[in-house]
PDB file of all heavy atoms in Angstrom:
ATOM      1  N   MET A   1     246.265  22.713  34.836  1.00  0.00           N
ATOM      2  CA  MET A   1     246.459  23.945  34.121  1.00  0.00           C
ATOM      3  C   MET A   1     247.959  24.236  34.094  1.00  0.00           C
ATOM      4  O   MET A   1     248.608  24.245  35.135  1.00  0.00           O
ATOM      5  CB  MET A   1     245.698  25.075  34.829  1.00  0.00           C
ATOM      6  CG  MET A   1     245.973  26.411  34.279  1.00  0.00           C
ATOM      7  SD  MET A   1     245.289  27.821  35.183  1.00  0.00           S
ATOM      8  CE  MET A   1     243.630  27.396  35.480  1.00  0.00           C
ATOM      9  N   LYS A   2     248.480  24.487  32.932  1.00  0.00           N
ATOM     10  CA  LYS A   2     249.883  24.849  32.803  1.00  0.00           C
ATOM     11  C   LYS A   2     250.063  26.341  33.061  1.00  0.00           C
ATOM     12  O   LYS A   2     249.227  27.145  32.656  1.00  0.00           O
ATOM     13  CB  LYS A   2     250.395  24.519  31.408  1.00  0.00           C
ATOM     14  CG  LYS A   2     250.469  23.031  31.129  1.00  0.00           C
ATOM     15  CD  LYS A   2     251.050  22.779  29.777  1.00  0.00           C
ATOM     16  CE  LYS A   2     251.105  21.292  29.509  1.00  0.00           C
ATOM     17  NZ  LYS A   2     251.703  21.009  28.208  1.00  0.00           N
ATOM     18  N   ASN A   3     251.131  26.686  33.745  1.00  0.00           N
ATOM     19  CA  ASN A   3     251.486  28.091  34.008  1.00  0.00           C
ATOM     20  C   ASN A   3     250.352  28.906  34.619  1.00  0.00           C
ATOM     21  O   ASN A   3     249.966  29.943  34.077  1.00  0.00           O
ATOM     22  CB  ASN A   3     251.975  28.764  32.728  1.00  0.00           C
ATOM     23  CG  ASN A   3     253.135  28.032  32.100  1.00  0.00           C
ATOM     24  OD1 ASN A   3     254.018  27.559  32.803  1.00  0.00           O
ATOM     25  ND2 ASN A   3     253.132  27.930  30.799  1.00  0.00           N
ATOM     26  N   PRO A   4     249.788  28.476  35.730  1.00  0.00           N
ATOM     27  CA  PRO A   4     248.651  29.214  36.299  1.00  0.00           C
ATOM     28  C   PRO A   4     248.978  30.654  36.674  1.00  0.00           C
ATOM     29  O   PRO A   4     248.122  31.531  36.553  1.00  0.00           O
ATOM     30  CB  PRO A   4     248.269  28.400  37.532  1.00  0.00           C
ATOM     31  CG  PRO A   4     249.467  27.591  37.849  1.00  0.00           C
ATOM     32  CD  PRO A   4     250.176  27.348  36.554  1.00  0.00           C
ATOM     33  N   THR A   5     250.218  30.924  37.086  1.00  0.00           N
ATOM     34  CA  THR A   5     250.549  32.305  37.473  1.00  0.00           C
ATOM     35  C   THR A   5     250.598  33.246  36.276  1.00  0.00           C
ATOM     36  O   THR A   5     250.531  34.457  36.440  1.00  0.00           O
ATOM     37  CB  THR A   5     251.891  32.368  38.227  1.00  0.00           C
ATOM     38  OG1 THR A   5     252.920  31.792  37.423  1.00  0.00           O
ATOM     39  CG2 THR A   5     251.809  31.632  39.551  1.00  0.00           C
ATOM     40  N   GLU A   6     250.672  32.705  35.077  1.00  0.00           N
ATOM     41  CA  GLU A   6     250.632  33.535  33.877  1.00  0.00           C
ATOM     42  C   GLU A   6     249.198  33.776  33.406  1.00  0.00           C
ATOM     43  O   GLU A   6     248.968  34.620  32.546  1.00  0.00           O
ATOM     44  CB  GLU A   6     251.449  32.889  32.756  1.00  0.00           C
ATOM     45  CG  GLU A   6     252.932  32.839  33.066  1.00  0.00           C
ATOM     46  CD  GLU A   6     253.726  32.104  32.007  1.00  0.00           C
ATOM     47  OE1 GLU A   6     253.160  31.772  30.943  1.00  0.00           O
ATOM     48  OE2 GLU A   6     254.916  31.849  32.255  1.00  0.00           O
ATOM     49  N   ARG A   7     248.250  33.038  33.961  1.00  0.00           N
ATOM     50  CA  ARG A   7     246.855  33.148  33.522  1.00  0.00           C
ATOM     51  C   ARG A   7     245.983  33.932  34.481  1.00  0.00           C
ATOM     52  O   ARG A   7     244.802  34.141  34.213  1.00  0.00           O
ATOM     53  CB  ARG A   7     246.286  31.746  33.322  1.00  0.00           C
ATOM     54  CG  ARG A   7     247.038  31.007  32.226  1.00  0.00           C
ATOM     55  CD  ARG A   7     246.597  29.599  32.094  1.00  0.00           C
ATOM     56  NE  ARG A   7     245.264  29.539  31.512  1.00  0.00           N
ATOM     57  CZ  ARG A   7     244.660  28.414  31.189  1.00  0.00           C
ATOM     58  NH1 ARG A   7     245.267  27.263  31.385  1.00  0.00           N
ATOM     59  NH2 ARG A   7     243.451  28.422  30.690  1.00  0.00           N
ATOM     60  N   VAL A   8     246.536  34.357  35.608  1.00  0.00           N
ATOM     61  CA  VAL A   8     245.779  35.142  36.576  1.00  0.00           C
ATOM     62  C   VAL A   8     246.494  36.466  36.819  1.00  0.00           C
ATOM     63  O   VAL A   8     247.680  36.598  36.545  1.00  0.00           O
ATOM     64  CB  VAL A   8     245.580  34.397  37.916  1.00  0.00           C
ATOM     65  CG1 VAL A   8     244.831  33.098  37.724  1.00  0.00           C
ATOM     66  CG2 VAL A   8     246.908  34.135  38.593  1.00  0.00           C
ATOM     67  N   SER A   9     245.756  37.454  37.327  1.00  0.00           N
ATOM     68  CA  SER A   9     246.331  38.749  37.675  1.00  0.00           C
ATOM     69  C   SER A   9     246.342  38.881  39.186  1.00  0.00           C
ATOM     70  O   SER A   9     245.310  38.698  39.836  1.00  0.00           O
ATOM     71  CB  SER A   9     245.489  39.880  37.083  1.00  0.00           C
ATOM     72  OG  SER A   9     245.472  39.806  35.685  1.00  0.00           O
ATOM     73  N   PHE A  10     247.497  39.192  39.757  1.00  0.00           N
ATOM     74  CA  PHE A  10     247.620  39.406  41.188  1.00  0.00           C
ATOM     75  C   PHE A  10     247.646  40.900  41.468  1.00  0.00           C
ATOM     76  O   PHE A  10     248.251  41.663  40.724  1.00  0.00           O
ATOM     77  CB  PHE A  10     248.903  38.765  41.729  1.00  0.00           C
ATOM     78  CG  PHE A  10     248.911  37.269  41.616  1.00  0.00           C
ATOM     79  CD1 PHE A  10     249.533  36.646  40.561  1.00  0.00           C
ATOM     80  CD2 PHE A  10     248.279  36.496  42.566  1.00  0.00           C
ATOM     81  CE1 PHE A  10     249.543  35.264  40.455  1.00  0.00           C
ATOM     82  CE2 PHE A  10     248.280  35.115  42.476  1.00  0.00           C
ATOM     83  CZ  PHE A  10     248.912  34.502  41.410  1.00  0.00           C
ATOM     84  N   GLU A  11     246.964  41.314  42.539  1.00  0.00           N
ATOM     85  CA  GLU A  11     246.920  42.729  42.939  1.00  0.00           C
ATOM     86  C   GLU A  11     246.455  43.616  41.783  1.00  0.00           C
ATOM     87  O   GLU A  11     247.035  44.645  41.493  1.00  0.00           O
ATOM     88  CB  GLU A  11     248.278  43.185  43.464  1.00  0.00           C
ATOM     89  CG  GLU A  11     248.704  42.475  44.731  1.00  0.00           C
ATOM     90  CD  GLU A  11     247.769  42.738  45.908  1.00  0.00           C
ATOM     91  OE1 GLU A  11     247.321  43.881  46.069  1.00  0.00           O
ATOM     92  OE2 GLU A  11     247.494  41.789  46.659  1.00  0.00           O
ATOM     93  N   LYS A  12     245.383  43.196  41.128  1.00  0.00           N
ATOM     94  CA  LYS A  12     244.813  43.944  39.993  1.00  0.00           C
ATOM     95  C   LYS A  12     244.219  45.252  40.479  1.00  0.00           C
ATOM     96  O   LYS A  12     243.452  45.282  41.430  1.00  0.00           O
ATOM     97  CB  LYS A  12     243.731  43.098  39.319  1.00  0.00           C
ATOM     98  CG  LYS A  12     243.048  43.798  38.169  1.00  0.00           C
ATOM     99  CD  LYS A  12     242.035  42.889  37.521  1.00  0.00           C
ATOM    100  CE  LYS A  12     241.195  43.579  36.481  1.00  0.00           C
ATOM    101  NZ  LYS A  12     241.934  44.235  35.441  1.00  0.00           N
ATOM    102  N   LYS A  13     244.582  46.354  39.826  1.00  0.00           N
ATOM    103  CA  LYS A  13     244.054  47.669  40.195  1.00  0.00           C
ATOM    104  C   LYS A  13     242.644  47.843  39.641  1.00  0.00           C
ATOM    105  O   LYS A  13     242.378  47.515  38.483  1.00  0.00           O
ATOM    106  CB  LYS A  13     244.939  48.775  39.637  1.00  0.00           C
ATOM    107  CG  LYS A  13     246.273  48.879  40.297  1.00  0.00           C
ATOM    108  CD  LYS A  13     247.058  50.047  39.720  1.00  0.00           C
ATOM    109  CE  LYS A  13     248.435  50.117  40.319  1.00  0.00           C
ATOM    110  NZ  LYS A  13     249.212  51.224  39.731  1.00  0.00           N
ATOM    111  N   VAL A  14     241.748  48.341  40.471  1.00  0.00           N
ATOM    112  CA  VAL A  14     240.385  48.676  40.067  1.00  0.00           C
ATOM    113  C   VAL A  14     240.026  50.020  40.689  1.00  0.00           C
ATOM    114  O   VAL A  14     240.599  50.423  41.687  1.00  0.00           O
ATOM    115  CB  VAL A  14     239.360  47.599  40.511  1.00  0.00           C
ATOM    116  CG1 VAL A  14     239.615  46.289  39.803  1.00  0.00           C
ATOM    117  CG2 VAL A  14     239.385  47.398  42.001  1.00  0.00           C
ATOM    118  N   VAL A  15     239.082  50.721  40.076  1.00  0.00           N
ATOM    119  CA  VAL A  15     238.634  52.004  40.615  1.00  0.00           C
ATOM    120  C   VAL A  15     237.237  51.818  41.189  1.00  0.00           C
ATOM    121  O   VAL A  15     236.322  51.363  40.498  1.00  0.00           O
ATOM    122  CB  VAL A  15     238.643  53.095  39.526  1.00  0.00           C
ATOM    123  CG1 VAL A  15     238.120  54.402  40.078  1.00  0.00           C
ATOM    124  CG2 VAL A  15     240.045  53.274  38.971  1.00  0.00           C
ATOM    125  N   VAL A  16     237.077  52.170  42.476  1.00  0.00           N
ATOM    126  CA  VAL A  16     235.801  52.062  43.172  1.00  0.00           C
ATOM    127  C   VAL A  16     235.479  53.430  43.748  1.00  0.00           C
ATOM    128  O   VAL A  16     236.240  53.953  44.564  1.00  0.00           O
ATOM    129  CB  VAL A  16     235.876  51.005  44.306  1.00  0.00           C
ATOM    130  CG1 VAL A  16     234.560  50.929  45.051  1.00  0.00           C
ATOM    131  CG2 VAL A  16     236.270  49.646  43.756  1.00  0.00           C
ATOM    132  N   ASP A  17     234.382  54.007  43.309  1.00  0.00           N
ATOM    133  CA  ASP A  17     233.956  55.334  43.787  1.00  0.00           C
ATOM    134  C   ASP A  17     235.076  56.361  43.682  1.00  0.00           C
ATOM    135  O   ASP A  17     235.318  57.151  44.582  1.00  0.00           O
ATOM    136  CB  ASP A  17     233.454  55.260  45.233  1.00  0.00           C
ATOM    137  CG  ASP A  17     232.207  54.413  45.374  1.00  0.00           C
ATOM    138  OD1 ASP A  17     231.411  54.363  44.414  1.00  0.00           O
ATOM    139  OD2 ASP A  17     232.037  53.786  46.432  1.00  0.00           O
ATOM    140  N   GLY A  18     235.824  56.320  42.574  1.00  0.00           N
ATOM    141  CA  GLY A  18     236.893  57.277  42.349  1.00  0.00           C
ATOM    142  C   GLY A  18     238.196  56.963  43.059  1.00  0.00           C
ATOM    143  O   GLY A  18     239.171  57.695  42.914  1.00  0.00           O
ATOM    144  N   ASN A  19     238.245  55.894  43.840  1.00  0.00           N
ATOM    145  CA  ASN A  19     239.460  55.505  44.563  1.00  0.00           C
ATOM    146  C   ASN A  19     240.044  54.241  43.943  1.00  0.00           C
ATOM    147  O   ASN A  19     239.319  53.315  43.618  1.00  0.00           O
ATOM    148  CB  ASN A  19     239.162  55.224  46.041  1.00  0.00           C
ATOM    149  CG  ASN A  19     238.637  56.458  46.735  1.00  0.00           C
ATOM    150  OD1 ASN A  19     239.219  57.526  46.643  1.00  0.00           O
ATOM    151  ND2 ASN A  19     237.513  56.312  47.422  1.00  0.00           N
ATOM    152  N   THR A  20     241.366  54.202  43.806  1.00  0.00           N
ATOM    153  CA  THR A  20     242.027  53.022  43.270  1.00  0.00           C
ATOM    154  C   THR A  20     242.225  52.003  44.386  1.00  0.00           C
ATOM    155  O   THR A  20     242.754  52.314  45.440  1.00  0.00           O
ATOM    156  CB  THR A  20     243.387  53.391  42.655  1.00  0.00           C
ATOM    157  OG1 THR A  20     243.170  54.351  41.616  1.00  0.00           O
ATOM    158  CG2 THR A  20     244.067  52.172  42.061  1.00  0.00           C
ATOM    159  N   LYS A  21     241.744  50.807  44.136  1.00  0.00           N
ATOM    160  CA  LYS A  21     241.870  49.686  45.080  1.00  0.00           C
ATOM    161  C   LYS A  21     242.575  48.549  44.366  1.00  0.00           C
ATOM    162  O   LYS A  21     242.779  48.603  43.164  1.00  0.00           O
ATOM    163  CB  LYS A  21     240.481  49.208  45.533  1.00  0.00           C
ATOM    164  CG  LYS A  21     239.572  50.286  46.066  1.00  0.00           C
ATOM    165  CD  LYS A  21     239.835  50.520  47.496  1.00  0.00           C
ATOM    166  CE  LYS A  21     238.805  51.527  48.027  1.00  0.00           C
ATOM    167  NZ  LYS A  21     238.921  51.746  49.409  1.00  0.00           N
ATOM    168  N   ARG A  22     242.913  47.506  45.094  1.00  0.00           N
ATOM    169  CA  ARG A  22     243.537  46.333  44.489  1.00  0.00           C
ATOM    170  C   ARG A  22     242.753  45.073  44.867  1.00  0.00           C
ATOM    171  O   ARG A  22     242.373  44.909  46.006  1.00  0.00           O
ATOM    172  CB  ARG A  22     244.982  46.194  44.941  1.00  0.00           C
ATOM    173  CG  ARG A  22     245.861  47.297  44.413  1.00  0.00           C
ATOM    174  CD  ARG A  22     247.310  47.059  44.807  1.00  0.00           C
ATOM    175  NE  ARG A  22     248.133  48.172  44.416  1.00  0.00           N
ATOM    176  CZ  ARG A  22     248.837  48.226  43.295  1.00  0.00           C
ATOM    177  NH1 ARG A  22     248.817  47.209  42.468  1.00  0.00           N
ATOM    178  NH2 ARG A  22     249.564  49.276  43.003  1.00  0.00           N
ATOM    179  N   ILE A  23     242.552  44.218  43.875  1.00  0.00           N
ATOM    180  CA  ILE A  23     241.896  42.933  44.070  1.00  0.00           C
ATOM    181  C   ILE A  23     243.009  41.908  44.233  1.00  0.00           C
ATOM    182  O   ILE A  23     243.974  41.918  43.473  1.00  0.00           O
ATOM    183  CB  ILE A  23     241.054  42.569  42.843  1.00  0.00           C
ATOM    184  CG1 ILE A  23     240.062  43.664  42.574  1.00  0.00           C
ATOM    185  CG2 ILE A  23     240.467  41.187  42.970  1.00  0.00           C
ATOM    186  CD1 ILE A  23     238.675  43.433  42.910  1.00  0.00           C
ATOM    187  N   GLY A  24     242.898  41.002  45.204  1.00  0.00           N
ATOM    188  CA  GLY A  24     243.942  40.011  45.467  1.00  0.00           C
ATOM    189  C   GLY A  24     244.299  39.200  44.239  1.00  0.00           C
ATOM    190  O   GLY A  24     245.442  39.185  43.802  1.00  0.00           O
ATOM    191  N   VAL A  25     243.327  38.518  43.656  1.00  0.00           N
ATOM    192  CA  VAL A  25     243.556  37.682  42.469  1.00  0.00           C
ATOM    193  C   VAL A  25     242.362  37.830  41.542  1.00  0.00           C
ATOM    194  O   VAL A  25     241.220  37.816  41.987  1.00  0.00           O
ATOM    195  CB  VAL A  25     243.720  36.186  42.853  1.00  0.00           C
ATOM    196  CG1 VAL A  25     243.945  35.328  41.622  1.00  0.00           C
ATOM    197  CG2 VAL A  25     244.851  36.002  43.836  1.00  0.00           C
ATOM    198  N   TYR A  26     242.616  37.955  40.250  1.00  0.00           N
ATOM    199  CA  TYR A  26     241.559  38.025  39.248  1.00  0.00           C
ATOM    200  C   TYR A  26     241.872  36.989  38.177  1.00  0.00           C
ATOM    201  O   TYR A  26     242.997  36.915  37.677  1.00  0.00           O
ATOM    202  CB  TYR A  26     241.485  39.414  38.632  1.00  0.00           C
ATOM    203  CG  TYR A  26     240.490  39.525  37.500  1.00  0.00           C
ATOM    204  CD1 TYR A  26     239.134  39.300  37.718  1.00  0.00           C
ATOM    205  CD2 TYR A  26     240.899  39.844  36.215  1.00  0.00           C
ATOM    206  CE1 TYR A  26     238.218  39.395  36.684  1.00  0.00           C
ATOM    207  CE2 TYR A  26     239.989  39.951  35.175  1.00  0.00           C
ATOM    208  CZ  TYR A  26     238.659  39.723  35.423  1.00  0.00           C
ATOM    209  OH  TYR A  26     237.756  39.809  34.404  1.00  0.00           O
ATOM    210  N   ILE A  27     240.867  36.168  37.830  1.00  0.00           N
ATOM    211  CA  ILE A  27     241.016  35.159  36.786  1.00  0.00           C
ATOM    212  C   ILE A  27     240.174  35.618  35.598  1.00  0.00           C
ATOM    213  O   ILE A  27     238.948  35.459  35.602  1.00  0.00           O
ATOM    214  CB  ILE A  27     240.562  33.771  37.273  1.00  0.00           C
ATOM    215  CG1 ILE A  27     241.279  33.416  38.584  1.00  0.00           C
ATOM    216  CG2 ILE A  27     240.814  32.711  36.195  1.00  0.00           C
ATOM    217  CD1 ILE A  27     240.727  32.192  39.270  1.00  0.00           C
ATOM    218  N   PRO A  28     240.786  36.237  34.585  1.00  0.00           N
ATOM    219  CA  PRO A  28     240.035  36.816  33.468  1.00  0.00           C
ATOM    220  C   PRO A  28     239.170  35.823  32.691  1.00  0.00           C
ATOM    221  O   PRO A  28     238.066  36.159  32.272  1.00  0.00           O
ATOM    222  CB  PRO A  28     241.111  37.400  32.552  1.00  0.00           C
ATOM    223  CG  PRO A  28     242.361  37.417  33.322  1.00  0.00           C
ATOM    224  CD  PRO A  28     242.222  36.438  34.439  1.00  0.00           C
ATOM    225  N   GLU A  29     239.657  34.598  32.500  1.00  0.00           N
ATOM    226  CA  GLU A  29     238.909  33.603  31.718  1.00  0.00           C
ATOM    227  C   GLU A  29     237.544  33.303  32.311  1.00  0.00           C
ATOM    228  O   GLU A  29     236.596  33.015  31.591  1.00  0.00           O
ATOM    229  CB  GLU A  29     239.698  32.298  31.631  1.00  0.00           C
ATOM    230  CG  GLU A  29     240.986  32.413  30.864  1.00  0.00           C
ATOM    231  CD  GLU A  29     241.808  31.146  30.947  1.00  0.00           C
ATOM    232  OE1 GLU A  29     241.257  30.054  31.187  1.00  0.00           O
ATOM    233  OE2 GLU A  29     243.032  31.254  30.763  1.00  0.00           O
ATOM    234  N   THR A  30     237.447  33.343  33.628  1.00  0.00           N
ATOM    235  CA  THR A  30     236.207  32.976  34.303  1.00  0.00           C
ATOM    236  C   THR A  30     235.529  34.154  34.993  1.00  0.00           C
ATOM    237  O   THR A  30     234.472  33.980  35.591  1.00  0.00           O
ATOM    238  CB  THR A  30     236.484  31.887  35.347  1.00  0.00           C
ATOM    239  OG1 THR A  30     237.471  32.381  36.263  1.00  0.00           O
ATOM    240  CG2 THR A  30     236.999  30.620  34.701  1.00  0.00           C
ATOM    241  N   HIS A  31     236.144  35.343  34.939  1.00  0.00           N
ATOM    242  CA  HIS A  31     235.617  36.550  35.589  1.00  0.00           C
ATOM    243  C   HIS A  31     235.447  36.353  37.096  1.00  0.00           C
ATOM    244  O   HIS A  31     234.473  36.814  37.679  1.00  0.00           O
ATOM    245  CB  HIS A  31     234.289  36.984  34.964  1.00  0.00           C
ATOM    246  CG  HIS A  31     234.386  37.239  33.503  1.00  0.00           C
ATOM    247  ND1 HIS A  31     234.922  38.396  32.999  1.00  0.00           N
ATOM    248  CD2 HIS A  31     234.063  36.479  32.439  1.00  0.00           C
ATOM    249  CE1 HIS A  31     234.903  38.341  31.678  1.00  0.00           C
ATOM    250  NE2 HIS A  31     234.389  37.184  31.313  1.00  0.00           N
ATOM    251  N   VAL A  32     236.398  35.664  37.718  1.00  0.00           N
ATOM    252  CA  VAL A  32     236.353  35.403  39.159  1.00  0.00           C
ATOM    253  C   VAL A  32     237.339  36.315  39.867  1.00  0.00           C
ATOM    254  O   VAL A  32     238.484  36.453  39.447  1.00  0.00           O
ATOM    255  CB  VAL A  32     236.684  33.919  39.468  1.00  0.00           C
ATOM    256  CG1 VAL A  32     236.832  33.691  40.962  1.00  0.00           C
ATOM    257  CG2 VAL A  32     235.607  33.013  38.907  1.00  0.00           C
ATOM    258  N   LEU A  33     236.878  36.927  40.952  1.00  0.00           N
ATOM    259  CA  LEU A  33     237.717  37.752  41.813  1.00  0.00           C
ATOM    260  C   LEU A  33     237.902  37.003  43.123  1.00  0.00           C
ATOM    261  O   LEU A  33     236.947  36.453  43.656  1.00  0.00           O
ATOM    262  CB  LEU A  33     237.035  39.090  42.122  1.00  0.00           C
ATOM    263  CG  LEU A  33     236.552  39.922  40.962  1.00  0.00           C
ATOM    264  CD1 LEU A  33     235.728  41.088  41.483  1.00  0.00           C
ATOM    265  CD2 LEU A  33     237.713  40.409  40.148  1.00  0.00           C
ATOM    266  N   ILE A  34     239.118  36.994  43.658  1.00  0.00           N
ATOM    267  CA  ILE A  34     239.375  36.355  44.948  1.00  0.00           C
ATOM    268  C   ILE A  34     240.023  37.402  45.831  1.00  0.00           C
ATOM    269  O   ILE A  34     241.028  37.999  45.459  1.00  0.00           O
ATOM    270  CB  ILE A  34     240.290  35.128  44.813  1.00  0.00           C
ATOM    271  CG1 ILE A  34     239.682  34.117  43.851  1.00  0.00           C
ATOM    272  CG2 ILE A  34     240.547  34.507  46.185  1.00  0.00           C
ATOM    273  CD1 ILE A  34     240.579  32.959  43.518  1.00  0.00           C
ATOM    274  N   GLU A  35     239.456  37.612  46.996  1.00  0.00           N
ATOM    275  CA  GLU A  35     239.968  38.610  47.928  1.00  0.00           C
ATOM    276  C   GLU A  35     240.022  37.982  49.304  1.00  0.00           C
ATOM    277  O   GLU A  35     239.085  37.332  49.733  1.00  0.00           O
ATOM    278  CB  GLU A  35     239.060  39.839  47.927  1.00  0.00           C
ATOM    279  CG  GLU A  35     239.547  40.976  48.764  1.00  0.00           C
ATOM    280  CD  GLU A  35     240.886  41.525  48.301  1.00  0.00           C
ATOM    281  OE1 GLU A  35     241.135  41.586  47.091  1.00  0.00           O
ATOM    282  OE2 GLU A  35     241.689  41.888  49.176  1.00  0.00           O
ATOM    283  N   GLN A  36     241.118  38.191  49.997  1.00  0.00           N
ATOM    284  CA  GLN A  36     241.261  37.658  51.346  1.00  0.00           C
ATOM    285  C   GLN A  36     240.357  38.436  52.285  1.00  0.00           C
ATOM    286  O   GLN A  36     240.323  39.658  52.261  1.00  0.00           O
ATOM    287  CB  GLN A  36     242.706  37.773  51.805  1.00  0.00           C
ATOM    288  CG  GLN A  36     242.936  37.178  53.170  1.00  0.00           C
ATOM    289  CD  GLN A  36     244.411  37.192  53.517  1.00  0.00           C
ATOM    290  OE1 GLN A  36     245.258  37.417  52.680  1.00  0.00           O
ATOM    291  NE2 GLN A  36     244.699  36.947  54.772  1.00  0.00           N
ATOM    292  N   ALA A  37     239.619  37.706  53.114  1.00  0.00           N
ATOM    293  CA  ALA A  37     238.786  38.348  54.128  1.00  0.00           C
ATOM    294  C   ALA A  37     239.704  38.937  55.192  1.00  0.00           C
ATOM    295  O   ALA A  37     240.743  38.372  55.490  1.00  0.00           O
ATOM    296  CB  ALA A  37     237.830  37.343  54.748  1.00  0.00           C
ATOM    297  N   GLY A  38     239.352  40.050  55.750  1.00  0.00           N
ATOM    298  CA  GLY A  38     240.225  40.723  56.701  1.00  0.00           C
ATOM    299  C   GLY A  38     239.881  40.411  58.145  1.00  0.00           C
ATOM    300  O   GLY A  38     239.180  39.458  58.456  1.00  0.00           O
ATOM    301  N   LYS A  39     240.393  41.221  59.028  1.00  0.00           N
ATOM    302  CA  LYS A  39     240.112  41.184  60.462  1.00  0.00           C
ATOM    303  C   LYS A  39     240.387  39.827  61.087  1.00  0.00           C
ATOM    304  O   LYS A  39     239.532  39.219  61.705  1.00  0.00           O
ATOM    305  CB  LYS A  39     238.695  41.641  60.740  1.00  0.00           C
ATOM    306  CG  LYS A  39     238.440  43.045  60.235  1.00  0.00           C
ATOM    307  CD  LYS A  39     237.179  43.630  60.774  1.00  0.00           C
ATOM    308  CE  LYS A  39     237.039  45.014  60.163  1.00  0.00           C
ATOM    309  NZ  LYS A  39     236.268  45.910  60.916  1.00  0.00           N
ATOM    310  N   GLY A  40     241.613  39.316  60.888  1.00  0.00           N
ATOM    311  CA  GLY A  40     242.009  38.090  61.556  1.00  0.00           C
ATOM    312  C   GLY A  40     241.552  36.805  60.895  1.00  0.00           C
ATOM    313  O   GLY A  40     241.829  35.736  61.387  1.00  0.00           O
ATOM    314  N   LEU A  41     240.852  36.896  59.797  1.00  0.00           N
ATOM    315  CA  LEU A  41     240.375  35.690  59.117  1.00  0.00           C
ATOM    316  C   LEU A  41     241.318  35.337  57.978  1.00  0.00           C
ATOM    317  O   LEU A  41     240.913  35.140  56.850  1.00  0.00           O
ATOM    318  CB  LEU A  41     238.957  35.913  58.583  1.00  0.00           C
ATOM    319  CG  LEU A  41     237.905  36.243  59.627  1.00  0.00           C
ATOM    320  CD1 LEU A  41     236.570  36.550  58.965  1.00  0.00           C
ATOM    321  CD2 LEU A  41     237.737  35.087  60.600  1.00  0.00           C
ATOM    322  N   THR A  42     242.601  35.244  58.271  1.00  0.00           N
ATOM    323  CA  THR A  42     243.585  35.064  57.218  1.00  0.00           C
ATOM    324  C   THR A  42     243.445  33.766  56.444  1.00  0.00           C
ATOM    325  O   THR A  42     243.855  33.679  55.303  1.00  0.00           O
ATOM    326  CB  THR A  42     245.013  35.168  57.792  1.00  0.00           C
ATOM    327  OG1 THR A  42     245.145  34.217  58.835  1.00  0.00           O
ATOM    328  CG2 THR A  42     245.293  36.552  58.320  1.00  0.00           C
ATOM    329  N   ALA A  43     242.858  32.735  57.031  1.00  0.00           N
ATOM    330  CA  ALA A  43     242.698  31.465  56.336  1.00  0.00           C
ATOM    331  C   ALA A  43     241.428  31.446  55.478  1.00  0.00           C
ATOM    332  O   ALA A  43     241.237  30.549  54.679  1.00  0.00           O
ATOM    333  CB  ALA A  43     242.650  30.325  57.337  1.00  0.00           C
ATOM    334  N   CYS A  44     240.605  32.439  55.631  1.00  0.00           N
ATOM    335  CA  CYS A  44     239.314  32.481  54.923  1.00  0.00           C
ATOM    336  C   CYS A  44     239.440  33.366  53.686  1.00  0.00           C
ATOM    337  O   CYS A  44     239.987  34.439  53.735  1.00  0.00           O
ATOM    338  CB  CYS A  44     238.255  33.044  55.869  1.00  0.00           C
ATOM    339  SG  CYS A  44     236.621  33.121  55.133  1.00  0.00           S
ATOM    340  N   LEU A  45     238.890  32.895  52.564  1.00  0.00           N
ATOM    341  CA  LEU A  45     238.891  33.695  51.342  1.00  0.00           C
ATOM    342  C   LEU A  45     237.467  33.958  50.912  1.00  0.00           C
ATOM    343  O   LEU A  45     236.590  33.100  51.030  1.00  0.00           O
ATOM    344  CB  LEU A  45     239.623  32.962  50.218  1.00  0.00           C
ATOM    345  CG  LEU A  45     241.105  32.722  50.405  1.00  0.00           C
ATOM    346  CD1 LEU A  45     241.636  31.921  49.200  1.00  0.00           C
ATOM    347  CD2 LEU A  45     241.860  34.031  50.493  1.00  0.00           C
ATOM    348  N   LYS A  46     237.234  35.136  50.368  1.00  0.00           N
ATOM    349  CA  LYS A  46     235.948  35.442  49.754  1.00  0.00           C
ATOM    350  C   LYS A  46     236.133  35.282  48.249  1.00  0.00           C
ATOM    351  O   LYS A  46     237.095  35.758  47.688  1.00  0.00           O
ATOM    352  CB  LYS A  46     235.538  36.892  50.033  1.00  0.00           C
ATOM    353  CG  LYS A  46     235.258  37.195  51.473  1.00  0.00           C
ATOM    354  CD  LYS A  46     234.703  38.595  51.634  1.00  0.00           C
ATOM    355  CE  LYS A  46     235.766  39.627  51.355  1.00  0.00           C
ATOM    356  NZ  LYS A  46     235.322  40.988  51.603  1.00  0.00           N
ATOM    357  N   VAL A  47     235.219  34.616  47.601  1.00  0.00           N
ATOM    358  CA  VAL A  47     235.261  34.477  46.156  1.00  0.00           C
ATOM    359  C   VAL A  47     234.042  35.214  45.614  1.00  0.00           C
ATOM    360  O   VAL A  47     232.910  34.932  45.984  1.00  0.00           O
ATOM    361  CB  VAL A  47     235.238  32.991  45.722  1.00  0.00           C
ATOM    362  CG1 VAL A  47     235.237  32.885  44.215  1.00  0.00           C
ATOM    363  CG2 VAL A  47     236.425  32.255  46.314  1.00  0.00           C
ATOM    364  N   LEU A  48     234.301  36.169  44.733  1.00  0.00           N
ATOM    365  CA  LEU A  48     233.238  37.003  44.172  1.00  0.00           C
ATOM    366  C   LEU A  48     233.141  36.728  42.688  1.00  0.00           C
ATOM    367  O   LEU A  48     234.129  36.751  41.978  1.00  0.00           O
ATOM    368  CB  LEU A  48     233.558  38.485  44.402  1.00  0.00           C
ATOM    369  CG  LEU A  48     233.912  38.874  45.844  1.00  0.00           C
ATOM    370  CD1 LEU A  48     234.427  40.288  45.873  1.00  0.00           C
ATOM    371  CD2 LEU A  48     232.706  38.708  46.734  1.00  0.00           C
ATOM    372  N   PHE A  49     231.942  36.494  42.206  1.00  0.00           N
ATOM    373  CA  PHE A  49     231.729  36.255  40.781  1.00  0.00           C
ATOM    374  C   PHE A  49     231.159  37.513  40.159  1.00  0.00           C
ATOM    375  O   PHE A  49     230.195  38.073  40.638  1.00  0.00           O
ATOM    376  CB  PHE A  49     230.765  35.074  40.576  1.00  0.00           C
ATOM    377  CG  PHE A  49     231.311  33.790  41.113  1.00  0.00           C
ATOM    378  CD1 PHE A  49     231.003  33.364  42.394  1.00  0.00           C
ATOM    379  CD2 PHE A  49     232.139  33.008  40.338  1.00  0.00           C
ATOM    380  CE1 PHE A  49     231.511  32.183  42.902  1.00  0.00           C
ATOM    381  CE2 PHE A  49     232.651  31.825  40.824  1.00  0.00           C
ATOM    382  CZ  PHE A  49     232.325  31.410  42.101  1.00  0.00           C
ATOM    383  N   CYS A  50     231.765  37.974  39.062  1.00  0.00           N
ATOM    384  CA  CYS A  50     231.295  39.190  38.374  1.00  0.00           C
ATOM    385  C   CYS A  50     230.342  38.811  37.269  1.00  0.00           C
ATOM    386  O   CYS A  50     230.576  37.895  36.563  1.00  0.00           O
ATOM    387  CB  CYS A  50     232.434  39.951  37.731  1.00  0.00           C
ATOM    388  SG  CYS A  50     233.870  40.175  38.722  1.00  0.00           S
TER     389      CYS A  50
END
């Protein structure tokens, strides 16, 4: 893939229950959300499909 950083959104703002949150990475073409798992699991990523 050419220019991958131009094809994804980093720190995308979303509104959840009236509060603004940020998603780590969003890939619009595939509707994939990637969010880092917390609490010391820095090497682990959660991948959520919308």
